C-alpha positions in Angstrom: 96.5 86.0 109.2 97.4 82.8 107.2 100.3 80.7 108.8 103.5 79.9 106.8 103.8 76.5 105.6 107.2 77.0 104.6 108.5 79.0 107.6 107.8 78.3 111.3 109.8 80.0 114.2 113.2 78.9 114.9 115.5 77.8 118.3 119.2 79.4 118.1 121.1 80.3 121.0 120.5 84.2 121.5 122.9 84.6 123.8 125.6 83.7 121.7 124.1 84.9 118.2 122.8 87.9 117.2 121.5 87.9 113.7 122.1 91.8 112.2 120.6 91.1 108.6 118.3 88.4 107.8 116.9 87.8 104.1 114.3 85.5 102.8 112.6 84.4 99.7 110.1 81.9 99.5 112.3 78.8 100.3 115.2 79.6 102.3 116.2 82.4 105.2 120.0 83.9 105.0 121.0 86.1 107.9 124.5 87.9 109.2 125.3 87.6 112.4 127.5 90.4 115.0 130.7 88.5 113.4 129.9 88.7 110.1 128.8 85.1 109.7 126.5 83.5 107.5 123.8 81.5 109.1 121.1 79.8 106.7 117.3 77.7 107.2 114.9 76.7 104.5 114.8 74.1 101.8 117.4 75.4 99.9 115.7 74.9 96.5 118.4 76.1 93.9 121.1 75.9 96.6 121.0 79.0 97.5 123.0 78.6 100.8 125.8 78.2 98.7 125.7 74.2 100.3 124.4 71.1 98.2 124.0 68.6 100.8 120.4 69.0 102.6 118.6 66.6 103.8 114.9 65.9 102.9 112.6 69.2 104.0 115.3 71.6 104.7 117.2 72.9 107.5 114.6 73.6 110.0 117.0 76.2 112.4 119.8 78.6 111.6 123.0 76.5 110.5 126.3 78.2 110.1 127.5 78.2 106.3 131.0 76.7 107.1 131.9 76.3 103.6 131.8 80.3 103.0 132.5 81.3 106.4 136.0 79.6 106.4 137.0 82.0 103.7 138.1 84.2 106.0 136.1 87.3 104.7 132.8 89.0 107.0 129.7 89.5 105.0 128.7 92.8 104.9 125.0 92.8 103.2 122.7 90.0 101.5 120.4 89.3 99.1 118.1 86.0 98.7 116.0 86.0 95.2 113.1 82.8 94.0 116.4 81.6 92.3 119.6 83.1 93.5 121.8 84.7 96.8 124.2 87.7 96.8 126.5 88.6 99.5 128.6 91.4 99.8 131.9 90.4 101.5 135.1 92.3 102.5 138.3 90.6 103.4 140.5 90.9 106.3 141.9 93.7 104.6 139.0 95.8 104.1 138.8 95.2 100.9 135.0 94.6 99.5 
């Protein structure tokens, strides 16, 4: 089995955060936790994680995507491709 040069095992607090869905592209991963919050890690090419300020080399462990999480919406589904990411949200009134 060939080792990945882009993705390595990541450390995060498994007791506080349980990922219920993860989607991976060639350079980043985005996950939804048990509370419907988004997390991302990787090199973030094309700003697929919804943030533009990334250190050189990317994010090496799951990072809460606060810019998106602060919108008072719950993420239900995610999809990440080579040049995009899509998220299906539900607002506090249950509207998707």
